[in-house]
C-alpha positions in Angstrom: 97.6 25.9 0.7 97.0 29.3 2.3 100.2 31.0 3.5 101.6 34.3 4.6 104.6 35.3 2.5 107.1 38.1 1.9 109.6 38.5 -1.0 111.6 41.5 0.3 112.5 42.9 3.7 110.5 45.8 5.1 107.6 46.9 7.2 104.9 44.3 7.9 102.2 46.2 6.1 104.4 46.7 3.1 105.8 43.2 2.5 103.5 40.6 4.2 100.7 39.2 2.0 98.4 36.2 2.1 98.6 33.9 -0.9 97.8 30.5 -2.2 100.8 28.3 -2.7 101.1 24.7 -4.0 100.7 22.1 -1.3 104.2 20.8 -0.3 105.1 17.1 -0.1 107.6 15.6 2.3 110.9 14.2 1.0 113.3 11.7 2.5 113.5 12.3 6.3 110.8 15.0 6.2 107.3 15.3 7.7 104.3 17.2 6.4 102.4 18.9 9.3 99.0 20.5 9.0 99.7 23.6 11.0 97.1 24.6 13.6 99.0 27.5 15.2 102.2 29.5 14.6 104.2 31.5 17.1 105.3 35.1 16.4 108.7 35.7 18.0 110.9 38.8 18.1 113.4 37.0 15.8 110.6 36.5 13.2 110.0 40.3 13.1 113.7 41.0 12.9 114.1 38.5 10.0 111.2 40.2 8.1 112.8 43.6 8.7 116.1 42.3 7.3 118.0 43.0 10.5 119.7 39.6 10.5 122.6 38.9 8.1 121.5 35.5 6.8 123.8 33.1 4.9 120.9 32.2 2.6 118.6 34.5 0.8 115.3 33.2 -0.6 113.0 34.5 -3.3 109.9 33.8 -1.2 109.7 33.4 2.6 106.9 32.0 4.7 107.8 33.4 8.1 108.0 32.0 11.6 109.8 29.2 13.2 107.5 27.9 15.9 104.2 26.2 15.6 102.0 23.2 16.4 99.8 20.9 14.5 99.1 17.3 13.3 101.3 15.1 11.1 99.6 14.8 7.7 102.1 12.6 5.9 105.7 11.3 6.2 108.5 11.0 3.7 110.6 7.9 3.1 112.9 6.9 6.0 110.8 8.5 8.7 110.3 6.1 11.5 109.4 8.2 14.5 106.3 9.9 13.3 102.9 8.8 11.9 99.9 10.6 10.4 97.7 11.9 13.2 100.5 12.6 15.7 100.2 15.9 17.6 103.5 17.8 17.4 105.1 21.1 18.0 107.6 22.6 15.5 110.7 24.6 16.1 113.5 26.0 13.8 111.1 25.8 10.8 112.4 29.0 9.2 115.9 28.9 10.5 118.1 29.0 7.3 115.0 27.7 5.5 112.5 29.4 3.3 109.2 28.0 4.5 108.1 28.5 8.1 104.9 27.9 10.0 102.7 30.8 8.9 101.0 28.4 6.4 98.4 25.7 6.5 101.0 23.1 5.7 104.7 22.9 6.6 107.3 20.4 5.5 109.9 20.0 8.2 112.9 17.6 8.9 111.7 15.0 11.3 114.2 16.1 14.0 112.7 19.5 14.2 109.5 18.2 15.7 108.6 17.1 19.2 105.5 15.4 20.7 102.7 17.7 21.8 100.8 16.1 24.8 97.0 15.8 24.5 96.6 18.1 27.5 98.6 20.9 26.0 96.6 23.0 23.5 97.7 23.8 20.0 97.7 27.4 21.0 100.1 26.8 23.9 102.1 24.4 21.6 103.1 27.4 19.5 105.1 28.8 22.4 107.2 25.7 23.2 109.8 26.4 20.5 111.9 29.5 20.9 110.4 30.7 24.2 110.4 27.5 26.2 113.5 26.0 24.7 115.4 29.2 25.4 114.1 29.3 28.9 115.1 25.7 29.5 118.6 26.1 28.2 119.1 29.3 30.1 118.0 27.7 33.4 119.9 24.5 33.1 122.8 25.0 30.7 126.1 23.8 32.2 124.3 21.7 34.8 126.7 18.9 35.5 123.8 16.4 35.5 123.1 15.7 31.8 119.6 14.7 32.8 117.5 17.7 33.7 114.9 16.6 36.2 112.6 18.2 38.8 114.5 19.4 41.9 117.9 19.3 40.1 118.4 22.9 41.2 117.4 22.4 44.8 119.4 24.8 47.0 120.2 27.2 44.1 119.1 30.8 43.7 118.2 32.1 40.2 117.7 35.7 39.1 115.4 36.1 36.1 115.5 39.4 34.3 112.2 40.5 32.9 110.1 37.8 34.5 106.8 38.7 32.7 108.4 38.4 29.3 107.8 35.5 26.8 111.0 33.7 27.9 111.3 35.2 31.4 108.0 33.8 32.5 108.9 30.3 31.3 112.4 30.6 32.9 110.7 31.2 36.2 108.5 28.2 35.8 111.4 26.0 34.7 113.6 27.2 37.6 110.8 26.5 40.1 110.3 23.1 38.6 114.0 22.6 39.1 113.7 23.4 42.8 115.4 26.8 42.8 114.6 29.9 44.7 113.7 32.5 42.1 114.0 36.2 42.1 112.7 38.2 39.2 112.9 41.8 38.0 109.8 43.6 36.6 108.8 47.1 35.7 105.1 47.3 36.7 102.7 45.9 39.3 100.9 44.0 36.5 104.2 42.3 35.4 105.0 41.6 39.1 101.7 39.7 39.3 102.5 37.7 36.2 106.0 36.8 37.5 104.6 35.7 40.9 101.9 33.7 39.3 104.7 31.9 37.3 106.3 31.0 40.6 108.8 33.8 41.4 109.5 33.9 45.2 110.3 37.7 45.1 109.8 40.3 42.4 111.9 43.5 42.2 110.7 46.6 40.4 113.8 47.8 38.6 112.3 51.2 38.0 111.8 51.8 41.8 114.5 49.8 43.5 118.2 49.2 43.4 118.1 45.7 42.0 121.7 44.7 43.0 121.3 46.0 46.5 117.9 44.2 46.9 119.2 40.9 45.5 122.2 41.0 47.9 119.8 41.8 50.8 117.6 38.9 49.9 120.5 36.5 49.7 122.3 37.7 52.8 125.1 39.1 50.7 125.9 35.9 49.0 124.3 36.6 45.6 122.7 34.3 43.1 124.0 31.1 41.4 122.5 32.0 38.1 121.5 35.2 36.4 119.3 34.8 33.4 119.5 37.9 31.2 117.3 39.3 28.4 119.3 42.5 28.0 123.0 42.2 28.8 123.7 45.7 27.5 121.4 47.2 30.1 121.9 44.9 33.0 125.5 43.7 32.9 126.6 45.8 35.9 123.8 44.3 38.0 124.6 40.8 36.9 128.3 41.2 37.7 127.5 42.5 41.2 125.0 39.9 42.2 126.3 36.6 40.8 128.2 34.4 43.2 131.8 33.3 42.8 131.7 30.5 40.3 128.2 31.6 39.3 126.8 31.8 35.8 125.4 34.6 33.8 123.2 33.2 31.0 122.5 35.6 28.2 119.8 35.3 25.5 119.5 38.9 24.4 121.0 42.4 24.4 120.1 45.8 23.1 123.9 46.7 22.7 126.0 44.7 20.3 129.2 46.2 21.8 128.8 45.7 25.6 132.1 46.2 27.5 132.7 43.6 30.2 134.0 44.5 33.7 136.6 41.9 33.2 138.5 42.2 36.4 135.4 42.0 38.5 134.1 38.9 36.7 137.6 37.3 36.7 138.0 37.7 40.5 134.8 35.7 40.9 135.6 33.2 38.2 132.2 33.9 36.7 131.0 31.8 33.7 129.2 33.8 31.0 127.2 31.7 28.6 125.2 32.8 25.5 122.0 31.0 24.5 120.9 30.6 20.9 118.5 27.6 20.6 118.7 27.6 16.8 122.2 26.2 16.9 122.0 23.7 19.8 124.0 20.6 19.1 122.0 17.4 18.6 122.9 16.3 22.2 122.0 19.7 23.7 118.7 19.7 21.8 117.8 16.3 22.9 118.6 17.2 26.5 116.3 20.3 26.3 113.5 18.4 24.6 113.7 15.6 27.2 113.5 18.2 29.9 110.5 19.9 28.3 108.8 16.5 28.0 109.3 15.9 31.7 108.3 19.5 32.6 105.0 19.1 30.6 104.4 15.6 32.0 104.7 17.0 35.6 102.0 19.6 34.9 104.5 22.4 35.7 103.8 24.3 32.4 101.4 27.3 32.4 101.0 29.0 29.0 101.9 32.7 28.8 100.0 34.0 25.8 99.5 37.7 25.3 97.2 37.6 22.3 96.0 35.3 19.6 95.4 36.4 16.0 94.3 34.7 12.9 96.6 34.0 9.9 94.8 36.8 8.1 95.8 39.2 10.9 99.6 38.4 10.6 100.4 42.1 9.9 98.7 43.2 13.1 100.5 40.4 15.0 103.9 41.4 13.7 103.2 45.0 14.5 102.3 44.1 18.1 105.4 42.1 18.5 107.5 44.9 17.0 105.9 47.4 19.4 107.3 45.6 22.5 103.9 46.1 24.2 102.9 42.5 24.3 103.3 40.9 27.7 103.8 37.2 26.7 103.7 35.2 23.6 101.9 36.1 20.4 100.2 33.2 18.5 98.5 32.9 15.1 95.6 30.5 14.6 96.3 29.0 11.2 93.7 26.2 10.6 
């Protein structure tokens, strides 16, 4: 099979190569997928750069955790999947050597989910880290274990960076849940993307006092949920605008040592929850996947793809992701 690989950490142009590897075969409980598309996420770039301290080090790595394709073969003991099934893949390269940037991927059967016929393979490569993170951020801690349309009716959600890969999907998920959605953006172009995703109001954080504007829009009450891509930069805003007993849901930060305004948060009994979809418990993962299935079935999903590359262009794809200039998800067409 053709695959992108790296054997050491470093810059994309220095370490990523395209090679021919032996075709893998599925073992017990595993599924062989012919990969059609592979998602390029920020975590894939950071892994290749060696910025994560991994518990396992591999001699050869096929990068990227998300993807979509068709089941090619199944190993012994697999009862859920059959050859020909359309699927999307997640967590493929989480603590594993062989990810989705290859024509074939062997994956444990519980790291696959059905890809509906009306969702393209290209869009399917964005359903892992981006959509699963958005879903968990929007609904985590919801007392109803079943996430359904309108389950957030009457709630107000603030989404930071609503034009981003996760932020755009968080807006879509929150609107599907029935919430009023406010979103921060930095440009008119990004405001249009956030509004197209369903945001009721966008706030340009470079031109407006975000906290003051949110409190104005909510008649001083604040928001029930603040979904945050950069806690280090925006904690002060979140702590000001979240309601008493509200939730701050964090899936990223540019500062590993952010100081919390403890007294302010304490006096409002705020819950702060951190989202990492790689380590969801089996029950949490099933709840998220069931929610995504309903979300897709309801036709509420609108893909947010910045650019599509070929597998041969993986270096350019990684460099674009690393640049931070992509507005949306980056996808590789593999086969």
